[in-house]
C-alpha positions as a Markdown table, in Angstrom:
| # | Residue | x | y | z |
|---|---|---|---|---|
| 1 | Unk | -15.2 | 1.6 | -60.2 |
| 2 | Unk | -17.2 | -1.0 | -58.3 |
| 3 | Unk | -13.9 | -2.9 | -57.6 |
| 4 | Unk | -12.4 | 0.1 | -55.8 |
| 5 | Unk | -15.7 | 0.6 | -53.9 |
| 6 | Unk | -15.6 | -3.0 | -52.8 |
| 7 | Unk | -12.0 | -2.8 | -51.8 |
| 8 | Unk | -12.7 | 0.4 | -49.8 |
| 9 | Unk | -15.6 | -1.4 | -48.0 |
| 10 | Unk | -13.5 | -4.4 | -47.3 |
| 11 | Unk | -10.7 | -2.2 | -46.0 |
| 12 | Unk | -13.1 | -0.3 | -43.8 |
| 13 | Unk | -14.6 | -3.6 | -42.5 |
| 14 | Unk | -11.1 | -4.7 | -41.5 |
| 15 | Unk | -10.4 | -1.4 | -39.8 |
| 16 | Unk | -13.6 | -1.7 | -37.8 |
| 17 | Unk | -12.9 | -5.3 | -36.9 |
| 18 | Unk | -9.4 | -4.5 | -35.7 |
| 19 | Unk | -10.7 | -1.6 | -33.7 |
| 20 | Unk | -13.2 | -3.9 | -32.0 |
| 21 | Unk | -10.5 | -6.5 | -31.4 |
| 22 | Unk | -8.2 | -3.9 | -29.9 |
| 23 | Unk | -10.9 | -2.8 | -27.5 |
| 24 | Unk | -11.7 | -6.4 | -26.5 |
| 25 | Unk | -8.0 | -7.0 | -26.0 |
| 26 | Unk | -7.8 | -4.0 | -23.7 |
| 27 | Unk | -10.9 | -5.3 | -21.8 |
| 28 | Unk | -9.4 | -8.7 | -21.5 |
| 29 | Unk | -6.0 | -7.4 | -20.3 |
| 30 | Unk | -7.8 | -5.2 | -17.7 |
| 31 | Unk | -9.8 | -8.2 | -16.5 |
| 32 | Unk | -6.7 | -10.3 | -16.3 |
| 33 | Unk | -4.9 | -7.6 | -14.2 |
| 34 | Unk | -8.0 | -7.1 | -12.0 |
| 35 | Unk | -8.3 | -10.9 | -11.4 |
| 36 | Unk | -4.6 | -11.3 | -10.7 |
| 37 | Unk | -4.7 | -8.4 | -8.2 |
| 38 | Unk | -7.8 | -9.9 | -6.5 |
| 39 | Unk | -6.3 | -13.4 | -6.3 |
| 40 | Unk | -3.1 | -12.0 | -4.8 |
| 41 | Unk | -5.1 | -9.9 | -2.3 |
| 42 | Unk | -7.1 | -13.0 | -1.3 |
| 43 | Unk | -4.0 | -15.1 | -0.9 |
| 44 | Unk | -2.4 | -12.4 | 1.3 |
| 45 | Unk | -5.6 | -12.2 | 3.4 |
| 46 | Unk | -5.6 | -16.0 | 3.9 |
| 47 | Unk | -1.9 | -15.9 | 4.9 |
| 48 | Unk | -2.7 | -13.2 | 7.5 |
| 49 | Unk | -5.7 | -15.1 | 8.9 |
| 50 | Unk | -3.6 | -18.3 | 9.3 |
| 51 | Unk | -0.7 | -16.3 | 10.8 |
| 52 | Unk | -3.0 | -14.9 | 13.4 |
| 53 | Unk | -3.3 | -18.5 | 14.6 |
| 54 | Unk | 0.4 | -19.0 | 14.3 |
| 55 | Unk | 0.2 | -21.5 | 11.4 |
| 56 | Unk | 0.9 | -21.4 | 7.7 |
| 57 | Unk | -1.9 | -22.1 | 5.2 |
| 58 | Unk | -1.7 | -25.5 | 3.6 |
| 59 | Unk | -1.5 | -23.9 | 0.1 |
| 60 | Unk | -2.0 | -20.6 | -1.8 |
| 61 | Unk | -5.6 | -21.7 | -2.7 |
| 62 | Unk | -6.5 | -22.7 | 0.9 |
| 63 | Unk | -9.8 | -21.4 | 2.2 |
| 64 | Unk | -9.5 | -18.6 | 4.7 |
| 65 | Unk | -10.0 | -19.4 | 8.4 |
| 66 | Unk | -13.2 | -17.3 | 8.3 |
| 67 | Unk | -14.5 | -19.2 | 5.3 |
| 68 | Unk | -13.7 | -22.5 | 7.0 |
| 69 | Unk | -15.6 | -21.4 | 10.1 |
| 70 | Unk | -18.6 | -20.3 | 8.0 |
| 71 | Unk | -18.7 | -23.6 | 6.2 |
| 72 | Unk | -18.2 | -25.4 | 9.5 |
| 73 | Unk | -15.0 | -27.1 | 8.2 |
| 74 | Unk | -12.7 | -28.1 | 11.0 |
| 75 | Unk | -9.1 | -27.0 | 11.2 |
| 76 | Unk | -6.6 | -29.8 | 11.8 |
| 77 | Unk | -3.2 | -28.6 | 12.7 |
| 78 | Unk | -0.3 | -30.8 | 13.5 |
| 79 | Unk | 2.7 | -29.4 | 15.3 |
| 80 | Unk | 5.9 | -29.7 | 13.2 |
| 81 | Unk | 7.5 | -31.9 | 15.8 |
| 82 | Unk | 4.5 | -34.3 | 15.8 |
| 83 | Unk | 4.6 | -34.3 | 12.0 |
| 84 | Unk | 8.3 | -35.3 | 12.0 |
| 85 | Unk | 7.6 | -38.2 | 14.3 |
């Protein structure tokens, strides 16, 4: 009788653990989706800010023009013709 009780407790423990892991997985997935959406929105905002100046951002992880100004980081832009020379 004690064997079946132990097996039932073990089974219940695994069910509880799986339930917790499923909830954590949902939370992780939601965080990943939220982070991805936030990153894509930030990249798009940076592209728009650079486009307002008529230039392309140097990379997808470039600081926005606003952030560069706030950090007092200069903006160096070379015309494509000058860059080719």
